[in-house]
Residue, then its C-alpha position, 0 to 999 in steps of 0.5 A: m525487457r532490460e532496455v527499460a532499465w536505461i530509461d531515464f525518467r528525470a530526463m523526461g521531466v519525470t519525478l516519481m516518489l518510490l514506495d517500499g514492497p509487501m511485508g507479508t511475501e517476504l516475510e514467509r520467504r524468510g520462514v516467518s508464520t503469517e497464518g490466520r488472520g492477524w497475517s503479518a502482524y504476528a511476526i511484530d511480535a513473534a520475529p520483530d527483527v526480521v519484521r525491521s531487517i525487512h525495513e531495512d532492505y527495503v531502504r537499501a533498495g532505494a524506498e524513499l516511503h516506508r508503510a509501517n507493519t500495521f494492515r492487520t493490527q485493528p480491533g477486530v483481529f485483535p480486539v486487546e493488544w491492536r495498539v500495543l501491536l500497532g505501537k510496536a510496528v511504527r517503532l520496528a521501522r522507524e527503527a530502520a526508516g527514520s522519519r520516512v514512516i507512514g501508515s497502513i489502514a486495510p480492509v476490517e475484513d478480508c480485502y478481496r472479499p468486499e462482500l464481507s465489508p461491515s456496514s458504514d456504522e463499524a468500519r468506521r469504528a474500526h477505522d477512526a479508532v486507527a486512525r487516532a492510534f497514528v497521530e498519537e504515535g505521531i505518524s502524519r500520512v497513511v495510506c488506506e490500501t487494497f480496499p476492493h469495496a468503493g463504500e468502506a474505502r470511503v469511509a476509512v478516507e474519511c476517518a484519517v482525514r478526520a484525524g488530520l493525518e494526510t491520506w491517500v488512497a489505494l484501491t485493488a481489483g485483485p490479482d485477477g480483476a474481478l472484483m473492480t471494473p477499471a470505470a469502476m475504479e475511477v469512480a470509487a477513486r473520485d469519491c475518496v479524492a471528494a472526502g480527502a483524499s490526496a492521492v489515489l493509487v492501484c495496489c495489489t491488482g495483477a501487475e499485466i493487468t494494472r496499466s488500464y486502471v491506472e489509465r482510469i484513475a489518471k482522469v480523475g485528476a489529483p496525484f496518482g500512482a500504483y504497486a502492483n500484485g507480482y506473484g510470477v513477474a521477474p524483477d526486470r518485468y515488474a519494471a518493465l510495466a512501471a514504466e508504463w504507468v509511469r508513461a500514463g502519468a504515474g507519480i508514485v510507484g511501489a511494489c506488492c504481494g509477490t514481490g521484494p527488495a529486488h523489483v523495488a531496486r528494479l524500479r529505482s532504476l527508472g528514475a524514481 
């Protein structure tokens, strides 16, 4: 698949926005424990220099937007210290990436367990608090990411939009596509756009099956893109798959679990 490196999307009139890659995968690769419900958030206090260095590596790889390590800095996970952790995560990202930092809002429960999604009222309380915290930190854009539950995704979008944040939503079908069909993702994406999302993405879905989801969210009419689960997928192959998403009209690309800075750097070679 090396020929993909020489596809000049800019010459084709395609402009891409390049997201960064995963934090948790890189923490694990660098020997930092992510065990427990707080996952990558433990490293904010336990290994801040490593968190910062991961952001720096994505900057060097060419990423244009960098998600703060706030995926699990939530009231339900860290009832007392979540707000302090969120602030520290934002600062670490800014030390590496400056003003190109965006917030990450995750499901209240497990991103692969939609059946655990709480009631709308409970979800709204949690997502409202996190959205307001981002505003207090001076963040202007967030991505509500890795949502397998359409209802909670809409609630998160509503909360972020109400707080005055530019809001993207990233939906997941899971690594094997078992959590959401392409048709169901299109419906969920339309609902989130109706709630105020300005872009829709496919995230943490297996890289080899992401194209079918991208083709469905393309029908929604909003800016769209993808950052896929790439466990076992080499950078060259990941770039080849991403090229298919771009051909389908994706304007935002990045990388998710199982990938790293090398994958993001190969995306840059696509013309991002």
